[in-house]
DRENTORTOR-471920 format. One record per residue (C-alpha): residue in one letter; x, y, z; residue number from 1. Coordinates in steps of 0.2 Angstrom, whole numbers, plus 5000, padded with zeros to 4 digits. Layout:
N
LOBA_a_X_Y_Z_NUM
...
This chain:
153
LOBA_x_5000_5000_5000_1
LOBA_x_5007_5017_4995_2
LOBA_x_5008_5032_5007_3
LOBA_x_4994_5040_4997_4
LOBA_x_4983_5025_4999_5
LOBA_x_4986_5024_5018_6
LOBA_x_4981_5043_5019_7
LOBA_x_4965_5039_5010_8
LOBA_x_4961_5025_5021_9
LOBA_x_4965_5036_5036_10
LOBA_x_4952_5048_5029_11
LOBA_x_4939_5035_5027_12
LOBA_x_4942_5029_5045_13
LOBA_x_4940_5046_5052_14
LOBA_x_4927_5055_5041_15
LOBA_x_4912_5042_5039_16
LOBA_x_4904_5051_5025_17
LOBA_x_4919_5048_5014_18
LOBA_x_4917_5029_5014_19
LOBA_x_4901_5032_5003_20
LOBA_x_4909_5043_4990_21
LOBA_x_4920_5030_4982_22
LOBA_x_4935_5042_4979_23
LOBA_x_4952_5037_4975_24
LOBA_x_4969_5046_4977_25
LOBA_x_4978_5044_4961_26
LOBA_x_4993_5055_4962_27
LOBA_x_5002_5068_4973_28
LOBA_x_5018_5076_4965_29
LOBA_x_5020_5089_4978_30
LOBA_x_5012_5102_4967_31
LOBA_x_4995_5094_4962_32
LOBA_x_4984_5081_4969_33
LOBA_x_4974_5070_4957_34
LOBA_x_4959_5060_4963_35
LOBA_x_4944_5051_4955_36
LOBA_x_4927_5047_4961_37
LOBA_x_4914_5035_4954_38
LOBA_x_4898_5041_4947_39
LOBA_x_4886_5027_4953_40
LOBA_x_4887_5030_4972_41
LOBA_x_4886_5049_4969_42
LOBA_x_4872_5049_4956_43
LOBA_x_4857_5060_4957_44
LOBA_x_4839_5058_4950_45
LOBA_x_4845_5065_4933_46
LOBA_x_4858_5052_4930_47
LOBA_x_4872_5065_4934_48
LOBA_x_4884_5067_4948_49
LOBA_x_4875_5074_4963_50
LOBA_x_4880_5092_4966_51
LOBA_x_4881_5089_4985_52
LOBA_x_4894_5074_4982_53
LOBA_x_4904_5085_4970_54
LOBA_x_4905_5099_4983_55
LOBA_x_4910_5086_4997_56
LOBA_x_4923_5078_4985_57
LOBA_x_4931_5095_4980_58
LOBA_x_4931_5101_4998_59
LOBA_x_4939_5085_5003_60
LOBA_x_4952_5087_4989_61
LOBA_x_4957_5104_4995_62
LOBA_x_4958_5098_5013_63
LOBA_x_4969_5083_5007_64
LOBA_x_4980_5095_4997_65
LOBA_x_4983_5106_5011_66
LOBA_x_4987_5092_5023_67
LOBA_x_4999_5084_5011_68
LOBA_x_5008_5100_5007_69
LOBA_x_5011_5103_5026_70
LOBA_x_5020_5086_5028_71
LOBA_x_5031_5081_5037_72
LOBA_x_5023_5093_5050_73
LOBA_x_5007_5085_5058_74
LOBA_x_4993_5098_5056_75
LOBA_x_4975_5100_5059_76
LOBA_x_4967_5107_5043_77
LOBA_x_4950_5116_5042_78
LOBA_x_4941_5124_5028_79
LOBA_x_4938_5142_5032_80
LOBA_x_4928_5149_5016_81
LOBA_x_4924_5141_4999_82
LOBA_x_4915_5144_4983_83
LOBA_x_4908_5131_4971_84
LOBA_x_4903_5134_4952_85
LOBA_x_4895_5121_4942_86
LOBA_x_4898_5124_4923_87
LOBA_x_4891_5107_4916_88
LOBA_x_4884_5091_4922_89
LOBA_x_4895_5076_4925_90
LOBA_x_4888_5060_4918_91
LOBA_x_4903_5048_4921_92
LOBA_x_4916_5045_4933_93
LOBA_x_4925_5061_4939_94
LOBA_x_4943_5067_4939_95
LOBA_x_4947_5079_4952_96
LOBA_x_4963_5090_4952_97
LOBA_x_4968_5101_4967_98
LOBA_x_4982_5114_4966_99
LOBA_x_4988_5131_4972_100
LOBA_x_5001_5143_4965_101
LOBA_x_5019_5138_4969_102
LOBA_x_5023_5155_4978_103
LOBA_x_5008_5153_4989_104
LOBA_x_5013_5135_4993_105
LOBA_x_5031_5141_4998_106
LOBA_x_5024_5155_5009_107
LOBA_x_5012_5143_5017_108
LOBA_x_5026_5131_5021_109
LOBA_x_5037_5145_5028_110
LOBA_x_5023_5152_5038_111
LOBA_x_5018_5135_5045_112
LOBA_x_5035_5131_5051_113
LOBA_x_5038_5148_5058_114
LOBA_x_5022_5152_5066_115
LOBA_x_5013_5135_5068_116
LOBA_x_4999_5140_5058_117
LOBA_x_4996_5146_5040_118
LOBA_x_4982_5148_5027_119
LOBA_x_4981_5142_5009_120
LOBA_x_4969_5146_4995_121
LOBA_x_4967_5130_4985_122
LOBA_x_4958_5128_4968_123
LOBA_x_4950_5112_4964_124
LOBA_x_4943_5107_4946_125
LOBA_x_4932_5092_4942_126
LOBA_x_4927_5084_4925_127
LOBA_x_4922_5068_4918_128
LOBA_x_4937_5058_4915_129
LOBA_x_4944_5063_4898_130
LOBA_x_4931_5078_4897_131
LOBA_x_4931_5096_4899_132
LOBA_x_4931_5104_4916_133
LOBA_x_4914_5104_4923_134
LOBA_x_4915_5112_4940_135
LOBA_x_4927_5123_4950_136
LOBA_x_4929_5125_4969_137
LOBA_x_4940_5138_4978_138
LOBA_x_4943_5135_4996_139
LOBA_x_4953_5144_5009_140
LOBA_x_4961_5131_5022_141
LOBA_x_4969_5135_5039_142
LOBA_x_4982_5122_5045_143
LOBA_x_4988_5122_5063_144
LOBA_x_5003_5112_5069_145
LOBA_x_4995_5099_5080_146
LOBA_x_5001_5102_5098_147
LOBA_x_5004_5084_5103_148
LOBA_x_5010_5079_5086_149
LOBA_x_4997_5066_5084_150
LOBA_x_4982_5073_5074_151
LOBA_x_4968_5063_5067_152
LOBA_x_4970_5058_5049_153
């Protein structure tokens, strides 16, 4: 099991809702997190990916991105503000990509190491696998170094 797969399992163990979203963490390269989610467990009455599931998954991707970026520090991460835009329906399995500008990531890491807390604006995009971008999420996350060094997932 890879480190990314272990991280996904920790998330499923600590956030019950995520067990039902059928998400996969596919790649973390230090700058971008790529995930996927199956349509079927997230389908709505119109045969498309339910907007509530999309919002939960994109929020989760931003949270995971911030958590991974903070490593090796152990941090608690919370979403502070967010916006979501739906541009087109998703009718198949979904690809999710989370990222932030490199200079913002550098400042985030420096401030987190120096002050013990830092915020980061993360952009998350979603689309049908192989399709055009269909939804966009912008989230601001706050990471705080965990005081006892052993935070939940």
